[in-house]
Each structure stands twice: as structure tokens, then as C-alpha cells.
All heavy atoms as an XYZ file, in Angstrom:
749
protein
N      48.425     44.563     64.152
C      47.839     45.853     63.982
C      48.781     46.712     63.144
O      49.953     46.827     63.454
C      47.611     46.465     65.356
C      46.831     47.687     65.292
S      45.962     47.912     66.807
C      46.721     49.111     67.636
N      48.264     47.274     62.144
C      49.084     48.098     61.266
C      48.792     49.561     61.536
O      47.696     49.950     61.945
C      48.791     47.779     59.789
O      47.437     48.073     59.534
C      49.115     46.339     59.469
N      49.758     50.372     61.311
C      49.632     51.813     61.527
C      49.319     52.473     60.206
O      50.035     52.328     59.228
C      50.947     52.348     62.100
C      50.886     53.809     62.426
N      50.865     54.772     61.459
C      50.830     54.462     63.604
C      50.832     55.962     62.028
N      50.806     55.789     63.344
N      48.242     53.213     60.199
C      47.905     53.968     58.987
C      48.386     55.404     59.168
O      48.143     56.034     60.192
C      46.394     53.997     58.785
C      45.841     52.672     58.314
C      44.418     52.821     57.896
N      43.573     52.481     59.045
C      42.301     52.760     59.125
N      41.700     53.416     58.165
N      41.602     52.404     60.160
N      49.037     55.944     58.243
C      49.485     57.336     58.316
C      48.318     58.281     58.069
O      47.512     58.047     57.185
N      48.223     59.331     58.914
C      47.141     60.295     58.724
C      47.737     61.591     58.226
O      48.828     62.000     58.628
C      46.382     60.538     60.040
O      47.293     60.974     61.018
C      45.681     59.290     60.494
N      47.044     62.212     57.373
C      47.540     63.444     56.773
C      46.944     64.688     57.419
O      47.351     65.781     57.105
C      47.226     63.438     55.285
N      45.998     64.574     58.323
C      45.357     65.749     58.895
C      44.832     65.491     60.284
O      45.181     64.506     60.933
N      43.994     66.409     60.726
C      43.400     66.305     62.049
C      41.988     65.778     61.945
O      41.311     65.973     60.942
C      43.368     67.689     62.720
C      44.720     68.280     62.946
C      45.223     69.260     62.090
C      45.502     67.862     64.004
C      46.465     69.816     62.302
C      46.749     68.417     64.220
C      47.232     69.389     63.360
N      41.532     65.187     63.025
C      40.142     64.729     63.052
C      39.248     65.933     63.321
O      39.697     66.987     63.774
C      39.912     63.685     64.159
O      40.137     64.306     65.423
C      40.820     62.483     63.980
N      37.995     65.790     63.053
C      37.039     66.867     63.291
C      37.017     67.238     64.768
O      36.951     68.418     65.122
C      35.652     66.439     62.814
C      34.539     67.471     63.001
C      34.868     68.759     62.266
C      33.210     66.901     62.542
N      37.111     66.250     65.649
C      37.091     66.513     67.088
C      38.307     67.349     67.491
O      38.196     68.289     68.283
C      37.057     65.190     67.862
C      36.856     65.396     69.353
S      35.379     66.334     69.747
C      34.187     65.045     69.734
N      39.477     67.043     66.957
C      40.682     67.818     67.276
C      40.539     69.260     66.804
O      40.910     70.199     67.517
C      41.909     67.178     66.620
C      42.305     65.859     67.248
C      43.371     65.137     66.453
O      43.430     65.305     65.211
O      44.141     64.396     67.087
N      39.984     69.471     65.636
C      39.780     70.830     65.125
C      38.786     71.605     65.973
O      38.976     72.786     66.261
C      39.306     70.779     63.672
C      40.358     70.345     62.651
C      39.726     70.205     61.273
C      41.496     71.348     62.614
N      37.702     70.946     66.400
C      36.707     71.618     67.249
C      37.290     72.000     68.598
O      37.028     73.090     69.123
C      35.475     70.735     67.407
C      34.600     70.580     66.167
C      33.470     69.587     66.441
C      34.049     71.915     65.715
N      38.102     71.103     69.173
C      38.740     71.409     70.461
C      39.713     72.577     70.295
O      39.743     73.504     71.112
C      39.435     70.157     71.026
C      38.384     69.131     71.453
C      40.343     70.522     72.195
C      38.961     67.775     71.841
N      40.505     72.563     69.227
C      41.453     73.660     68.987
C      40.720     74.979     68.779
O      41.130     76.030     69.293
C      42.322     73.329     67.773
N      39.623     74.940     68.059
C      38.828     76.145     67.825
C      38.230     76.669     69.125
O      38.250     77.877     69.384
C      37.719     75.838     66.811
C      36.837     77.020     66.408
C      37.660     78.097     65.737
C      35.726     76.554     65.492
N      37.724     75.778     69.961
C      37.146     76.185     71.246
C      38.208     76.803     72.151
O      37.978     77.843     72.784
C      36.490     74.990     71.924
N      39.389     76.204     72.216
C      40.472     76.749     73.040
C      40.920     78.111     72.521
O      41.171     79.036     73.299
C      41.651     75.775     73.094
C      41.404     74.487     73.884
C      42.599     73.541     73.747
C      41.134     74.804     75.343
N      41.003     78.257     71.216
C      41.375     79.546     70.625
C      40.343     80.614     70.970
O      40.695     81.755     71.297
C      41.523     79.411     69.095
O      42.509     78.413     68.815
C      41.929     80.717     68.455
N      39.079     80.257     70.907
C      38.011     81.215     71.236
C      38.094     81.631     72.700
O      37.940     82.814     73.026
C      36.647     80.605     70.927
N      38.362     80.691     73.584
C      38.472     81.017     75.018
C      39.645     81.962     75.259
O      39.519     82.959     75.983
C      38.606     79.722     75.849
C      37.288     78.951     75.824
C      39.029     80.033     77.277
C      37.379     77.552     76.408
N      40.785     81.685     74.658
C      41.960     82.550     74.815
C      41.674     83.936     74.232
O      42.034     84.956     74.823
C      43.200     81.905     74.147
C      44.349     82.886     74.064
C      43.608     80.656     74.913
N      41.012     84.001     73.077
C      40.701     85.286     72.448
C      39.764     86.128     73.315
O      39.964     87.332     73.472
C      40.094     85.064     71.068
N      38.749     85.493     73.885
C      37.818     86.222     74.751
C      38.552     86.760     75.983
O      38.359     87.909     76.394
C      36.622     85.318     75.154
C      35.823     85.929     76.288
C      35.731     85.065     73.950
N      39.411     85.943     76.561
C      40.196     86.405     77.710
C      41.115     87.554     77.345
O      41.254     88.519     78.104
N      41.742     87.482     76.186
C      42.639     88.552     75.746
C      41.874     89.843     75.500
O      42.333     90.932     75.867
C      43.377     88.115     74.483
N      40.684     89.755     74.895
C      39.877     90.951     74.664
C      39.406     91.577     75.974
O      39.376     92.797     76.118
C      38.678     90.623     73.774
C      38.999     90.435     72.291
C      37.754     89.980     71.536
C      39.547     91.711     71.693
N      39.041     90.738     76.930
C      38.619     91.261     78.235
C      39.777     91.994     78.913
O      39.595     93.080     79.469
C      38.107     90.126     79.116
N      40.970     91.416     78.843
C      42.145     92.070     79.434
C      42.453     93.374     78.711
O      42.782     94.391     79.338
C      43.347     91.133     79.384
N      42.341     93.379     77.393
C      42.594     94.586     76.613
C      41.608     95.687     76.969
O      41.989     96.850     77.119
C      42.524     94.265     75.122
C      42.901     95.378     74.166
C      44.350     95.809     74.391
C      42.719     94.916     72.735
N      40.336     95.343     77.132
C      39.330     96.327     77.542
C      39.640     96.890     78.921
O      39.484     98.088     79.165
C      37.931     95.712     77.528
C      37.346     95.654     76.141
O      37.754     96.388     75.253
N      36.384     94.770     75.945
N      40.075     96.039     79.837
C      40.430     96.495     81.179
C      41.588     97.474     81.122
O      41.563     98.530     81.771
C      40.798     95.289     82.073
O      39.665     94.425     82.153
C      41.194     95.735     83.464
N      42.616     97.154     80.333
C      43.769     98.053     80.207
C      43.370     99.367     79.543
O      43.843    100.437     79.944
C      44.889     97.385     79.423
C      45.563     96.265     80.159
C      45.834     95.069     79.520
C      45.921     96.381     81.489
C      46.448     94.023     80.194
C      46.527     95.350     82.174
C      46.796     94.166     81.523
N      42.497     99.318     78.536
C      42.051    100.541     77.861
C      41.266    101.434     78.819
O      41.453    102.653     78.840
C      41.209    100.192     76.642
N      40.386    100.831     79.627
C      39.620    101.607     80.606
C      40.538    102.240     81.647
O      40.370    103.399     82.029
C      38.584    100.724     81.300
C      37.452    100.297     80.374
O      37.301    100.895     79.282
O      36.731     99.338     80.736
N      41.525    101.482     82.111
C      42.473    102.007     83.094
C      43.289    103.150     82.511
O      43.543    104.159     83.186
C      43.395    100.894     83.584
N      43.684    103.038     81.251
C      44.443    104.099     80.597
C      43.605    105.357     80.448
O      44.083    106.469     80.687
C      44.936    103.617     79.229
C      45.767    104.667     78.528
O      46.787    105.094     79.105
O      45.401    105.068     77.398
N      42.341    105.190     80.075
C      41.443    106.343     79.937
C      41.241    107.037     81.284
O      41.280    108.266     81.370
C      40.103    105.898     79.365
C      39.142    107.045     79.122
C      37.827    106.566     78.544
O      37.566    105.378     78.426
N      36.968    107.503     78.183
N      41.059    106.267     82.340
C      40.881    106.841     83.674
C      42.139    107.567     84.132
O      42.070    108.663     84.689
C      40.497    105.742     84.671
C      40.217    106.184     86.105
C      39.039    107.153     86.143
C      39.943    104.979     86.981
N      43.292    106.979     83.869
C      44.558    107.619     84.241
C      44.744    108.932     83.484
O      45.182    109.939     84.071
C      45.729    106.673     83.977
N      44.403    108.948     82.204
C      44.523    110.180     81.411
C      43.580    111.256     81.934
O      43.959    112.426     82.040
C      44.213    109.894     79.944
O      45.176    109.041     79.390
N      42.359    110.860     82.277
C      41.382    111.808     82.804
C      41.862    112.397     84.129
O      41.789    113.605     84.343
C      40.038    111.103     82.995
C      38.944    111.997     83.527
C      37.638    111.232     83.748
O      37.546    110.046     83.461
N      36.644    111.908     84.264
N      42.377    111.558     84.998
C      42.872    112.055     86.293
C      44.087    112.958     86.113
O      44.256    113.922     86.853
C      43.183    110.885     87.211
C      41.912    110.223     87.682
C      42.113    109.395     88.910
N      40.823    108.901     89.376
C      40.650    107.751     89.950
N      41.680    106.960     90.157
N      39.461    107.373     90.353
N      44.932    112.647     85.135
C      46.098    113.492     84.878
C      45.650    114.876     84.406
O      46.187    115.888     84.846
C      47.000    112.837     83.823
C      48.243    113.646     83.517
S      49.330    113.861     84.936
C      50.061    112.256     84.996
N      44.645    114.926     83.521
C      44.123    116.213     83.060
C      43.540    117.012     84.225
O      43.740    118.221     84.315
C      43.053    115.999     81.987
C      43.588    115.518     80.667
C      42.483    115.200     79.664
O      41.327    115.636     79.868
O      42.787    114.522     78.668
N      42.813    116.339     85.114
C      42.251    117.013     86.278
C      43.357    117.556     87.176
O      43.273    118.681     87.674
C      41.357    116.057     87.070
C      40.073    115.690     86.370
C      39.296    114.597     87.075
O      39.753    114.085     88.119
O      38.217    114.231     86.567
N      44.409    116.772     87.365
C      45.520    117.197     88.206
C      46.219    118.414     87.612
O      46.556    119.357     88.332
C      46.524    116.038     88.386
O      45.844    114.945     88.994
C      47.698    116.439     89.246
N      46.417    118.415     86.303
C      47.042    119.559     85.634
C      46.164    120.795     85.791
O      46.656    121.890     86.085
C      47.315    119.237     84.146
C      47.687    120.482     83.370
C      48.408    118.191     84.027
N      44.858    120.638     85.617
C      43.937    121.763     85.776
C      43.939    122.322     87.190
O      43.942    123.544     87.387
N      43.971    121.447     88.160
C      44.017    121.889     89.559
C      45.323    122.633     89.833
O      45.340    123.670     90.504
C      43.849    120.689     90.515
C      42.421    120.162     90.420
C      44.191    121.073     91.947
C      42.203    118.831     91.117
N      46.414    122.127     89.290
C      47.714    122.792     89.456
C      47.710    124.194     88.867
O      48.232    125.139     89.479
N      47.117    124.346     87.694
C      47.036    125.678     87.068
C      46.185    126.625     87.907
O      46.522    127.800     88.084
C      46.446    125.562     85.668
C      47.395    124.977     84.666
C      46.777    124.995     83.276
N      47.661    124.311     82.339
C      47.251    123.588     81.337
N      45.956    123.442     81.110
N      48.103    123.002     80.530
N      45.066    126.122     88.411
C      44.190    126.961     89.242
C      44.909    127.399     90.510
O      44.841    128.574     90.894
C      42.913    126.200     89.589
N      45.610    126.481     91.155
C      46.346    126.844     92.376
C      47.443    127.846     92.082
O      47.714    128.753     92.887
C      46.923    125.590     93.036
C      45.913    124.686     93.728
C      46.585    123.407     94.204
C      45.248    125.412     94.879
N      48.091    127.713     90.938
C      49.133    128.662     90.553
C      48.542    130.069     90.378
O      49.133    131.051     90.819
C      49.800    128.197     89.259
C      50.967    129.047     88.826
C      51.610    128.504     87.545
O      51.065    127.616     86.891
N      52.756    129.038     87.205
N      47.342    130.160     89.757
C      46.685    131.457     89.600
C      46.318    132.063     90.948
O      46.543    133.255     91.187
C      45.417    131.314     88.759
C      45.609    131.606     87.316
S      44.032    131.915     86.523
C      43.752    130.329     85.789
N      45.762    131.248     91.836
C      45.381    131.753     93.162
C      46.618    132.223     93.919
O      46.619    133.302     94.522
C      44.617    130.669     93.966
C      44.411    131.112     95.402
C      43.284    130.356     93.301
N      47.695    131.424     93.865
C      48.939    131.823     94.534
C      49.452    133.157     94.014
O      49.865    134.027     94.781
C      50.021    130.752     94.318
C      50.197    129.847     95.480
C      51.434    128.954     95.299
N      50.994    127.589     95.491
C      50.972    126.642     94.583
N      51.434    126.857     93.377
N      50.531    125.453     94.867
N      49.446    133.321     92.689
C      49.932    134.565     92.093
C      49.057    135.742     92.530
O      49.569    136.789     92.925
C      49.946    134.456     90.569
C      50.571    135.678     89.901
C      50.499    135.631     88.394
N      49.097    135.727     87.966
C      48.497    134.887     87.155
N      49.145    133.860     86.651
N      47.235    135.043     86.817
N      47.730    135.557     92.493
C      46.840    136.643     92.907
C      47.038    137.001     94.374
O      47.088    138.174     94.736
C      45.382    136.255     92.650
C      45.035    136.207     91.165
O      45.746    136.838     90.360
O      44.054    135.526     90.821
N      47.145    136.000     95.230
C      47.313    136.252     96.662
C      48.666    136.903     96.939
O      48.780    137.795     97.786
C      47.137    134.942     97.475
C      47.566    135.116     98.913
C      45.687    134.480     97.390
N      49.713    136.482     96.211
C      51.035    137.076     96.453
C      51.080    138.552     96.054
O      51.888    139.309     96.566
C      52.122    136.302     95.704
O      52.019    136.510     94.313
N      50.199    138.987     95.144
C      50.147    140.380     94.710
C      49.054    141.175     95.434
O      48.787    142.323     95.097
C      49.884    140.438     93.195
C      50.980    139.821     92.362
C      50.663    139.831     90.877
O      49.630    140.420     90.480
O      51.442    139.243     90.116
N      48.442    140.581     96.441
C      47.298    141.214     97.101
C      47.729    142.326     98.038
O      48.727    142.226     98.752
C      46.510    140.171     97.881
N      46.936    143.411     97.987
C      47.089    144.480     98.967
C      45.868    144.539     99.877
O      45.938    145.100    100.963
C      47.263    145.851     98.276
O      46.150    146.095     97.426
C      48.550    145.881     97.467
N      44.746    143.970     99.428
C      43.530    143.929    100.235
C      42.750    142.675     99.858
O      42.813    142.197     98.728
C      42.671    145.168     99.992
N      42.009    142.154    100.841
C      41.194    140.968    100.628
C      39.844    141.203    101.289
O      39.764    141.504    102.479
C      41.871    139.736    101.244
C      41.102    138.422    101.191
C      40.882    137.999     99.738
C      41.846    137.343    101.945
N      38.781    141.084    100.497
C      37.420    141.256    100.998
C      36.702    139.918    100.851
O      36.505    139.432     99.739
C      36.702    142.350    100.210
C      35.281    142.583    100.691
O      35.022    142.384    101.889
O      34.436    142.956     99.854
N      36.318    139.320    101.978
C      35.693    137.997    101.956
C      34.236    138.121    102.382
O      33.933    138.723    103.414
C      36.432    137.029    102.908
C      35.757    135.669    102.912
C      37.890    136.911    102.515
N      33.347    137.551    101.562
C      31.932    137.485    101.915
C      31.512    136.019    101.875
O      32.309    135.140    101.565
C      31.056    138.303    100.936
O      31.108    137.674     99.641
C      31.522    139.740    100.836
N      30.234    135.773    102.130
C      29.740    134.399    102.142
C      29.729    133.781    100.745
O      29.778    132.568    100.597
C      28.335    134.353    102.729
N      29.678    134.611     99.712
C      29.557    134.080     98.349
C      30.804    134.244     97.500
O      30.920    133.613     96.454
C      28.384    134.757     97.618
O      28.610    136.167     97.595
C      27.068    134.425     98.296
N      31.703    135.107     97.886
C      32.912    135.341     97.078
C      34.015    135.962     97.921
O      33.787    136.400     99.042
C      32.607    136.266     95.899
C      32.285    137.698     96.312
C      32.003    138.612     95.127
O      31.958    138.133     93.988
O      31.834    139.812     95.372
N      35.205    135.983     97.343
C      36.283    136.761     97.930
C      36.967    137.537     96.822
O      37.139    137.060     95.719
C      37.241    135.939     98.773
C      37.676    134.601     98.269
C      36.929    133.476     98.171
C      38.977    134.247     97.807
N      37.686    132.445     97.683
C      38.949    132.885     97.461
C      40.171    134.941     97.671
C      40.057    132.221     96.971
C      41.280    134.271     97.197
C      41.212    132.929     96.856
N      37.271    138.799     97.144
C      37.830    139.717     96.155
C      39.213    140.141     96.619
O      39.405    140.560     97.756
C      36.930    140.960     95.968
C      37.549    141.916     94.959
C      35.530    140.549     95.547
N      40.164    140.018     95.712
C      41.542    140.416     95.984
C      41.823    141.695     95.215
O      41.575    141.761     94.007
C      42.532    139.324     95.532
C      42.310    138.040     96.327
C      43.964    139.801     95.640
C      43.105    136.863     95.797
N      42.322    142.695     95.904
C      42.810    143.896     95.230
C      44.317    143.740     95.113
O      45.006    143.552     96.111
C      42.462    145.171     96.021
O      41.043    145.206     96.218
C      42.921    146.407     95.290
N      44.801    143.807     93.881
C      46.235    143.599     93.635
C      46.992    144.918     93.682
O      46.403    145.998     93.687
C      46.433    142.901     92.285
C      45.812    141.510     92.299
C      46.125    140.725     91.076
N      45.505    141.325     89.884
C      45.434    140.721     88.715
N      45.945    139.527     88.534
N      44.850    141.313     87.697
N      48.313    144.815     93.734
C      49.189    145.992     93.812
C      48.934    146.991     92.699
O      49.060    148.185     92.909
C      50.657    145.554     93.738
C      51.155    144.924     94.995
C      52.636    144.575     94.868
N      52.820    143.322     95.575
C      53.523    142.308     95.152
N      54.171    142.378     94.031
N      53.608    141.216     95.861
N      48.587    146.502     91.509
C      48.377    147.414     90.381
C      46.985    148.046     90.395
O      46.608    148.760     89.479
C      48.625    146.692     89.055
C      47.656    145.543     88.803
O      46.760    145.302     89.645
O      47.801    144.873     87.768
N      46.204    147.790     91.456
C      44.889    148.398     91.607
C      43.756    147.588     90.997
O      42.589    147.921     91.181
N      44.068    146.554     90.265
C      43.017    145.724     89.673
C      42.477    144.757     90.713
O      43.143    144.430     91.690
C      43.537    144.932     88.459
O      44.603    144.085     88.875
C      44.008    145.866     87.359
N      41.262    144.301     90.469
C      40.642    143.360     91.388
C      40.378    142.028     90.714
O      40.129    141.949     89.518
N      40.458    140.989     91.515
C      40.157    139.637     91.052
C      39.195    139.038     92.063
O      39.431    139.094     93.263
C      41.431    138.772     90.958
C      41.079    137.356     90.537
C      42.428    139.371     90.001
N      38.094    138.473     91.567
C      37.102    137.854     92.448
C      37.078    136.354     92.210
O      37.216    135.884     91.080
C      35.733    138.453     92.191
N      36.897    135.607     93.276
C      36.730    134.152     93.211
C      35.381    133.826     93.828
O      35.028    134.362     94.882
C      37.841    133.436     93.989
C      39.180    133.490     93.302
C      40.068    134.527     93.541
C      39.551    132.499     92.412
C      41.298    134.571     92.905
C      40.776    132.530     91.773
C      41.647    133.576     92.029
O      42.862    133.605     91.391
N      34.625    132.953     93.164
C      33.300    132.585     93.665
C      32.948    131.179     93.203
O      33.425    130.704     92.179
C      32.254    133.576     93.168
N      32.085    130.544     94.001
C      31.517    129.252     93.630
C      30.022    129.474     93.438
O      29.357    130.050     94.293
C      31.763    128.183     94.731
C      31.073    126.884     94.378
C      33.247    127.979     94.952
N      29.506    129.050     92.291
C      28.075    129.230     92.009
C      27.247    128.455     93.026
O      27.684    127.428     93.549
C      27.755    128.749     90.597
N      26.048    128.941     93.292
C      25.158    128.287     94.247
C      24.918    126.849     93.796
O      24.542    126.589     92.666
C      23.823    129.042     94.354
C      22.855    128.292     95.244
C      24.047    130.446     94.870
N      25.171    125.912     94.679
C      24.999    124.512     94.363
C      26.092    123.930     93.489
O      26.044    122.771     93.125
N      27.098    124.734     93.166
C      28.165    124.270     92.301
C      29.369    123.773     93.065
O      29.437    123.843     94.286
N      30.318    123.274     92.331
C      31.557    122.774     92.936
C      32.792    123.392     92.298
O      33.889    123.136     92.734
C      31.644    121.244     92.788
O      31.593    120.902     91.399
C      30.524    120.552     93.534
N      32.604    124.215     91.242
C      33.731    124.805     90.541
C      34.011    126.202     91.052
O      33.098    127.001     91.272
C      33.453    124.868     89.042
C      33.318    123.521     88.401
C      33.005    123.619     86.902
O      32.716    124.752     86.431
O      33.032    122.601     86.243
N      35.278    126.523     91.226
C      35.709    127.846     91.618
C      35.879    128.681     90.355
O      36.582    128.282     89.430
C      37.049    127.763     92.379
C      37.627    129.094     92.865
C      36.708    129.718     93.904
C      39.016    128.876     93.433
N      35.211    129.820     90.303
C      35.282    130.697     89.148
C      36.104    131.938     89.496
O      36.009    132.461     90.599
C      33.875    131.130     88.694
C      33.040    129.966     88.243
N      33.075    129.505     86.950
C      32.173    129.177     88.907
C      32.254    128.481     86.838
N      31.696    128.262     88.006
N      36.885    132.388     88.531
C      37.741    133.576     88.719
C      37.235    134.663     87.777
O      37.085    134.441     86.594
C      39.182    133.199     88.385
C      40.153    134.331     88.532
C      41.574    133.814     88.194
N      42.568    134.818     88.405
C      43.027    135.633     87.459
N      42.562    135.540     86.230
N      43.951    136.530     87.746
N      37.002    135.846     88.346
C      36.531    137.009     87.563
C      37.534    138.124     87.724
O      37.986    138.410     88.817
C      35.156    137.477     88.058
C      34.115    136.395     88.056
C      33.839    135.673     89.207
C      33.432    136.087     86.898
C      32.880    134.674     89.196
C      32.471    135.094     86.883
C      32.198    134.377     88.042
N      37.853    138.775     86.608
C      38.830    139.843     86.674
C      38.195    141.133     86.239
O      37.378    141.192     85.383
C      40.009    139.517     85.766
C      41.192    140.389     86.001
C      42.446    139.821     85.323
O      42.411    138.815     84.657
N      43.541    140.493     85.526
């Protein structure tokens, strides 16, 4: 039996290599999409956390300067030391706290 030297790959070897490459590529894209979605969610939650922190800071400042507090079923009004008033209210059926000066 003599050995013949081959200069390339057989068609079957190329098809198998192509199929394996496609499988790895699909897996990599799926992982990349998962990481991108997680990053977007983390960024969104960070923005929400920053917004909540700012709102709490405003409420703290208003309450620390309060001389009077009037609370009703729909709003609460703070009268500050300088005589100005600040009202906080949640719209009917809403979930956001609104500040009126």
C-alpha cells in the first residue's frame, strides 16, 4: 500500500468544520445577546436608583426645613421656614410622586 500525499481537505472535512463553526458562532451570539440584555437592565436599574436617590434627597431637604405639615388623603403640603410651600401628591391611579412648589 502506498501513501499518496494530499494537498487539501476532503469535502466532508470542510462540511464538518463549517458546521462546527456555525454552532460555535450561534452559541457566541446567544451569549452576547444575553450579556447585552443584562447590561441594559443593569443600566436601567441604576438610572432608577439615581432618580429615587434624588427624590429622597429633595423630600429630606423639604422636611428638614418644614415649619408646618398639612396632610390630606390626596396630598401633603409642607410649609418651609422661608414661608414657601411645597406639595407632594400622587395622581389618582398613578404610582409617581409629584412635587409642586
